[in-house]
Phi, psi and omega in degrees: 000138177276154180284146179234216181288171182293124175268337181226130173232124175248124183238121171051046183285131173225137179220120178235158178251138185266149176275184184295343178269000178089001179269145179294119183280317177198152176274129174276319178236134184233114171050050183266130175234143187201139171238136178235127183277156177303132177073008171291154169244097184265123174256139181243120175252153176170158180293161176302137178085007184274353177105012181299307180294321178300319177300313179298320181292326175294315179298321181289342181092015183270349184232148169280149184200167171258145184111193183225143174231128181240135174247115184051043176082354181256130183296132179277127180235353182197164175300155178200165182283000172282347177227118181240137182252134174247125187262170176288326185297129178293340187264038179270001175262153175289118185292338183270359179249148174291170178304313183294323179290327175297316181290323186279337184305307179292333177293319177295318178299331179282346176117002179276119185246335185293120185296321180296320178294317179300316180295321180295316179297317179301312180297318181300314186277335171292324177296322180297329180257018175060044178230034180301139173091006181252018186307323188269359180281157177258157182307324182293346179269001185250151172285169178302317179297321179293321177298320179292324176297318179296319179299321178292317178300318179299319179292313183297325183299334179280354181052055179286161173280329182226133170250123181259122187237116184260089181047054187292341183251004189298326185269004183269156175292161189301319183293315179295320180298314180298319180295317180291326175301315179297317179294320180293324176299318179293318178300317181296331177286325186276330188263144176274075190208149176260136180246134171237118196232118176271138176208153170264355190260115182299316181299318180298319179298319181289322180295318188266319194285137165273345177208143183228131172242151177242130177258145178275170178298341180269008177077029179242154175277120182250350177208137180220106189235134165287137177260104184261009178290130183296135180264150002288144185266136170228166177301343179272354182296145179298129179091352183299311183299318180295315179296317181300314181295321180296316179292319180298315181297321179293318181298321187254015179287335179240113181249000000 
């Protein structure tokens, strides 16, 4: 998919946490502004505690904040199915529901009642994540990688404008992580959707991102780079080493 107009605009975002007396103890995010274009795959790097997850939660509508967030030009005031979040935790599925019921639950809440349509959507998106035929299984019967695939299928089935991914592959083994990165890259090409993906892994950011930003420990954007390396990316790709060093230097410039 080619990039288009801005689907997300963040203006002068500030987020602080209050102490027991109600006073802001410290700002996690300070005066952050950001525009993300339609169909971009934005990867966010930054040290622990820099506000990456908080930024995603603000965009998702899960946090109160100062500043403004716009989705397709409309001010965001609450969570909505135009923005869906996929978490790192393997236990983001309802354990008492089958895979198909997990995927269909938000669709039913959205107003889709026809069982044939629900089954068709479920089958379509399980196929996209290479999990055809597991509709009747329960989460405890799935591996960590399979659970994350179901979570991605559940998000995609709602046809959101933005998918927010908070280190979804961090807890997976290296082989599964590499496979899911490849699958997610293909999904991002096929779907009319913008991805915002948090990672601590520089290589993962270069492999996935069409654009990469680095946040400082103070919750500010200190680097914003287009990733022009031809995909699929490997460490042998032209420009990989230069990009890796630039991101590494930005990440570790503030200790």
